[in-house]
C-alpha positions as CSV (number, residue, x, y, z in Angstrom):
1,M,-12.2,19.2,-2.7
2,M,-14.4,21.8,-4.2
3,K,-12.0,22.3,-7.0
4,K,-11.8,18.7,-7.8
5,L,-15.5,18.4,-7.8
6,F,-15.8,21.1,-10.0
7,L,-13.2,19.7,-12.4
8,I,-15.4,16.2,-12.4
9,I,-18.4,18.3,-13.3
10,C,-16.4,20.2,-16.1
11,L,-15.4,16.8,-17.7
12,L,-19.1,15.7,-17.8
13,V,-20.2,18.9,-19.0
14,S,-18.0,19.1,-22.0
15,T,-19.7,16.2,-23.8
16,V,-23.0,17.8,-23.4
17,C,-21.8,21.2,-24.5
18,L,-19.9,20.1,-27.6
19,A,-23.0,17.6,-28.5
20,Q,-24.9,21.0,-28.8
21,G,-22.4,22.7,-31.0
22,G,-20.5,24.5,-28.0
23,A,-22.8,27.5,-28.0
24,G,-21.4,30.7,-27.0
25,I,-17.7,29.6,-27.5
26,A,-15.4,29.5,-30.8
27,S,-16.0,27.3,-33.6
28,E,-16.0,23.7,-33.2
29,S,-12.5,23.3,-35.4
30,E,-10.9,24.7,-32.1
31,F,-11.9,21.8,-30.3
32,K,-11.9,18.0,-30.5
33,F,-12.5,14.7,-28.1
34,I,-9.4,12.9,-27.1
35,N,-10.3,10.1,-24.8
36,N,-13.8,11.2,-24.8
37,L,-12.8,14.5,-23.2
38,S,-13.1,17.9,-25.3
39,Y,-9.8,19.9,-25.6
40,H,-8.8,23.2,-27.0
41,K,-6.6,22.9,-30.0
42,S,-3.7,24.3,-27.9
43,M,-3.7,20.8,-26.2
44,F,-4.0,18.4,-29.6
45,D,-0.3,17.7,-29.3
46,A,-0.1,17.1,-25.6
47,T,1.3,13.9,-24.3
48,A,-0.4,11.0,-23.8
49,P,0.4,8.2,-21.0
50,L,2.6,5.2,-21.8
51,D,1.1,1.9,-20.9
52,Y,3.2,0.1,-18.3
53,L,1.2,-2.7,-16.9
54,K,-2.1,-4.3,-17.8
55,I,-3.7,-6.5,-14.7
56,P,-6.9,-8.6,-15.7
57,F,-9.8,-8.1,-13.5
58,G,-10.9,-11.2,-11.6
59,K,-10.4,-13.2,-8.5
60,E,-7.2,-14.9,-9.2
61,E,-3.8,-14.1,-7.7
62,K,-2.4,-12.4,-10.8
63,S,-5.6,-10.3,-11.3
64,V,-7.4,-7.6,-9.1
65,G,-11.2,-6.9,-8.2
66,G,-13.0,-5.1,-10.6
67,Q,-16.9,-4.4,-11.2
68,D,-17.9,-8.2,-11.4
69,Q,-16.2,-8.8,-8.3
70,D,-18.0,-6.0,-6.2
71,S,-21.7,-6.7,-4.6
72,L,-24.5,-5.9,-6.9
73,T,-26.6,-5.1,-4.0
74,E,-24.2,-3.3,-1.6
75,P,-21.1,-2.2,-3.8
76,Y,-18.1,-1.2,-2.0
77,S,-15.9,0.1,-4.8
78,Y,-15.9,2.0,-8.0
79,G,-15.1,-1.0,-10.2
80,V,-11.1,-0.7,-9.6
81,P,-8.7,-1.1,-6.8
82,W,-8.8,1.7,-4.2
83,A,-5.0,2.5,-4.1
84,F,-1.9,1.7,-5.6
85,R,2.2,2.6,-5.0
86,M,5.2,2.2,-6.8
87,T,8.4,1.1,-5.6
88,G,12.0,1.9,-6.4
89,S,12.6,-1.5,-8.3
90,G,9.4,-0.7,-10.7
91,S,7.0,-3.1,-9.0
92,V,3.7,-1.6,-7.9
93,W,1.8,-2.5,-4.8
94,I,-2.0,-2.8,-5.4
95,L,-4.7,-2.6,-2.7
96,D,-6.9,-5.4,-4.0
97,S,-9.6,-4.7,-1.5
98,L,-12.2,-6.8,-3.3
99,N,-10.3,-9.6,-3.0
100,Q,-9.1,-8.9,0.3
101,S,-5.1,-8.7,-0.6
102,L,-2.5,-6.2,-0.6
103,K,-0.3,-7.5,-3.8
104,L,3.1,-6.6,-5.2
105,F,3.0,-6.8,-9.0
106,K,6.3,-7.3,-10.7
107,A,6.5,-5.3,-14.1
108,D,5.8,-8.4,-16.1
109,G,2.6,-9.0,-14.3
110,N,3.4,-11.5,-11.9
111,V,3.0,-11.3,-8.2
112,E,5.8,-11.0,-6.1
113,K,4.1,-11.3,-3.0
114,S,0.7,-10.5,-1.3
115,F,-0.6,-9.7,2.4
116,P,-4.2,-11.0,3.2
117,L,-6.6,-8.2,4.5
118,A,-9.5,-10.2,5.7
119,D,-8.8,-9.1,9.3
120,Y,-9.2,-5.8,8.7
121,G,-12.8,-5.5,7.7
122,K,-14.9,-5.5,4.5
123,I,-13.3,-2.8,2.8
124,V,-9.8,-1.2,3.3
125,I,-9.7,2.1,0.9
126,D,-6.0,3.2,1.5
127,F,-2.6,1.9,2.6
128,A,0.7,3.6,3.2
129,I,4.3,2.5,3.7
130,A,6.6,3.9,6.1
131,P,10.6,4.5,5.4
132,D,11.2,1.1,7.4
133,G,8.9,-0.8,5.5
134,S,6.1,-1.0,8.0
135,M,2.5,-0.5,6.6
136,A,-0.7,1.4,7.7
137,F,-4.3,0.3,6.1
138,L,-7.3,2.4,6.4
139,N,-10.9,1.3,6.8
140,N,-12.7,4.3,6.9
141,V,-16.1,2.6,7.3
142,D,-15.1,0.9,10.6
143,G,-13.0,3.7,11.5
144,F,-9.8,2.0,12.1
145,I,-6.3,2.4,11.0
146,Y,-4.3,-1.0,11.3
147,L,-0.4,-1.0,11.5
148,T,1.6,-3.8,10.3
149,D,5.4,-4.7,10.2
150,A,7.3,-5.0,6.9
151,N,6.0,-8.5,6.6
152,G,2.2,-7.7,6.8
153,Q,2.2,-8.8,10.5
154,K,-0.4,-6.9,12.5
155,S,1.4,-4.6,15.1
156,G,-1.2,-2.4,16.4
157,Q,-4.3,-0.3,15.6
158,I,-5.7,3.3,16.0
159,E,-9.6,4.1,16.1
160,G,-11.7,7.1,15.5
161,F,-11.1,7.5,11.4
162,A,-14.7,6.9,10.2
163,H,-14.9,9.1,6.8
164,A,-11.1,9.7,7.0
165,R,-9.9,10.0,3.2
166,A,-6.2,9.0,2.9
167,I,-3.1,8.4,4.7
168,E,0.7,8.9,4.2
169,F,3.8,8.4,6.2
170,T,6.4,11.3,6.5
171,P,10.3,10.9,5.8
172,K,10.8,10.1,9.4
173,G,8.0,7.7,9.9
174,D,5.1,9.9,11.1
175,L,1.6,8.7,9.9
176,L,-0.7,11.5,8.3
177,V,-4.3,11.2,8.2
178,S,-6.4,13.3,6.1
179,H,-9.8,13.6,8.1
180,P,-12.5,15.9,6.0
181,I,-15.1,15.7,8.7
182,M,-12.8,17.2,11.2
183,Q,-11.3,19.7,8.8
184,A,-8.0,18.6,9.5
185,V,-4.7,16.7,8.8
186,L,-3.6,14.5,12.0
187,R,-0.3,13.3,12.6
188,F,0.5,10.2,14.8
189,S,4.1,9.1,16.1
190,P,5.5,5.5,14.8
191,A,4.2,4.3,18.2
192,G,0.6,5.4,17.4
193,E,0.3,8.5,19.6
194,M,-1.2,11.8,18.0
195,T,1.3,14.5,18.3
196,E,-0.4,17.2,16.0
197,Q,-3.5,18.2,14.5
198,L,-3.3,20.8,11.7
199,V,-6.8,22.4,10.9
200,A,-6.6,23.0,7.4
201,D,-8.9,23.1,4.2
202,Q,-8.2,20.7,1.3
203,S,-5.4,22.5,-0.4
204,L,-3.1,21.2,2.5
205,S,-1.7,17.9,1.2
206,L,-0.4,14.7,2.9
207,F,3.0,15.3,1.6
208,A,6.1,16.3,3.8
209,A,9.5,18.1,3.0
210,A,12.5,16.7,4.7
211,N,11.9,19.0,7.8
212,E,8.5,17.3,8.2
213,Q,6.4,20.5,7.4
214,L,3.6,19.8,4.9
215,F,3.1,21.0,1.2
216,G,-0.2,22.6,0.1
217,L,-1.5,23.9,-3.3
218,E,-3.9,26.8,-3.3
219,I,-6.0,27.2,-6.2
220,N,-7.8,30.5,-7.2
221,D,-9.3,31.6,-10.7
222,L,-6.4,32.4,-12.5
223,D,-3.6,31.8,-10.0
224,A,-2.2,28.7,-8.0
225,S,0.7,28.8,-5.3
226,L,2.7,26.1,-3.9
227,Y,3.2,26.4,-0.4
228,L,4.7,25.0,3.0
229,R,2.7,25.0,6.1
230,T,5.3,26.3,8.6
231,V,3.6,26.8,11.8
232,A,0.5,24.3,12.7
233,S,-1.5,26.9,14.8
234,P,-2.3,29.4,14.2
235,A,-1.7,28.4,10.6
236,E,1.2,30.1,8.8
237,T,2.6,29.3,5.4
238,L,5.4,30.0,3.1
239,V,4.6,30.3,-0.6
240,L,7.0,28.4,-2.4
241,A,6.0,29.0,-6.1
242,R,3.2,30.5,-8.1
243,F,1.6,29.2,-11.1
244,P,-0.6,32.0,-13.0
245,Y,-2.6,31.3,-15.9
246,T,-1.6,33.9,-18.3
247,E,-3.5,32.9,-21.5
248,K,-6.2,35.4,-22.7
249,H,-9.0,33.0,-23.1
250,P,-12.4,34.5,-21.9
251,G,-14.5,32.2,-19.4
252,V,-11.3,29.8,-18.8
253,T,-9.9,29.5,-15.0
254,Y,-8.2,27.0,-13.0
255,A,-10.6,24.4,-12.5
256,G,-8.5,21.8,-10.2
257,G,-5.3,20.4,-9.2
258,E,-3.6,18.5,-6.6
259,I,0.0,17.8,-5.1
260,I,0.8,14.3,-6.7
261,G,3.8,13.1,-4.4
262,V,7.4,13.7,-3.8
263,D,10.2,11.3,-5.4
264,A,13.3,9.8,-3.8
265,T,15.4,13.1,-4.1
266,G,12.9,15.2,-2.5
267,N,11.3,16.9,-5.6
268,I,7.7,17.7,-5.5
269,Y,5.3,17.1,-8.2
270,L,1.8,18.7,-8.8
271,S,-1.1,19.2,-11.4
272,L,-3.2,22.1,-12.6
273,V,-6.3,22.0,-14.9
274,A,-7.9,24.9,-16.6
275,C,-11.2,24.8,-18.3
276,H,-13.6,26.8,-19.9
277,E,-16.7,27.6,-18.0
278,Q,-18.6,25.2,-20.5
279,G,-16.3,22.4,-19.7
280,Q,-13.6,22.3,-22.5
281,I,-10.0,21.6,-21.1
282,Y,-7.3,24.3,-22.1
283,R,-4.6,22.9,-20.2
284,E,-3.7,19.9,-18.0
285,R,-0.1,20.5,-16.9
286,L,2.2,18.4,-14.6
287,Y,5.0,20.1,-12.7
288,K,8.2,19.2,-11.0
289,C,9.6,21.5,-8.7
290,T,12.4,21.3,-6.0
291,A,11.3,21.4,-2.3
292,D,11.9,25.1,-2.2
293,G,9.9,25.8,-5.3
294,K,12.2,26.1,-8.1
295,I,10.5,24.9,-11.1
296,L,12.5,22.0,-12.8
297,G,10.1,20.8,-15.5
298,E,6.6,20.7,-16.9
299,L,4.5,18.7,-19.2
300,D,1.0,19.2,-20.8
301,I,-0.7,15.8,-20.9
302,L,-4.0,13.8,-21.9
303,T,-5.9,12.1,-19.5
304,V,-7.7,8.8,-19.8
305,P,-11.0,9.4,-17.9
306,H,-12.5,7.2,-15.1
307,L,-15.5,7.7,-12.9
308,A,-13.8,7.0,-9.5
309,P,-13.9,10.6,-7.7
310,D,-13.5,9.5,-4.3
311,L,-10.2,7.3,-4.5
312,P,-7.5,8.2,-2.1
313,R,-5.2,9.4,-5.0
314,K,-5.5,9.2,-8.8
315,R,-1.6,9.4,-9.6
316,V,1.5,8.7,-7.4
317,V,5.0,9.7,-7.9
318,A,7.5,6.6,-8.3
319,P,10.7,7.2,-6.7
320,D,12.5,7.7,-10.0
321,G,10.2,10.6,-10.9
322,R,7.8,8.9,-13.3
323,I,4.3,9.9,-12.6
324,V,1.8,6.7,-12.6
325,A,-1.8,6.9,-13.4
326,F,-4.5,4.3,-14.2
327,Y,-7.5,3.7,-16.3
328,P,-9.8,0.9,-16.7
329,E,-10.5,-1.0,-19.7
330,E,-13.2,-3.7,-20.0
331,A,-11.2,-6.6,-19.0
332,N,-8.1,-4.9,-17.5
333,Y,-6.9,-2.6,-14.9
334,V,-4.1,-0.5,-16.7
335,L,-1.5,1.1,-15.1
336,C,0.2,4.2,-17.3
337,T,3.2,6.5,-16.9
338,Y,4.2,10.1,-17.9
339,M,7.9,11.4,-17.4
340,I,8.5,15.0,-17.1
341,P,11.6,16.0,-19.0
């Protein structure tokens, strides 16, 4: 979490540093602004996202709630949907909490199906879909996780999740809950019974390997490692791969990163960002790895920024391996994609 917070600060500080002439760093010709972020020249040819789907903001069926749909006196969002997930067919589930619906958008922008969320409280911040199609919805204000069948019909609820951050299902259908207040990841059986409490820092992800062990990403100044949590307590891990930052740029270290998700074949995807201490981005790279840590591909990317730091996730992995992100336009919520070669 601290690494992610530092990254946000870096991105904001970069504007100030460059506006003041970049004191203490190389000449301005080595940097330029792309999407309002300051990049080092090594990133000038990095890959930009490809727009996939534009959904207008609004209250209509084929729109999603944005800033104008939020409360002016007591806002509940960052002006964008809280979460989204891709399906194998190319459709996208959007958690349209401000309009109290979960909507499945086809690639042409039409709504294939939708489920009402009004019974789950004023604000639902995350959802997850199990291998059998059943679903879970997290309301971390009221502190409940609501369980449904594949048709959106409520089948149960679990309480005690005030301030929980995100949820995921494992390959065999266990529900994982990230709970920063407890400094743990909680595991629940399909019947809703807690079976495991993994005490951990924010380096442990909610994404599980085929054997149900969780992946994690440990980030230090000039090194990062992908690991597998092999034993819950006391914590034991197996390092699968390392990602050293070997370029000799004084003042540049890893500033953040995350495990993004797992594709349909079990490959794991992650991102790492290296920034100068004054905020300029020297690298933002996506990695694709096998479940045992072999690096299959990597891609340097350009980001379209957004001011939504507390969303459960900023990017997701589609079943086919595409990495899907989002950014807001004035009138639209835009989903965009990257593909690691």
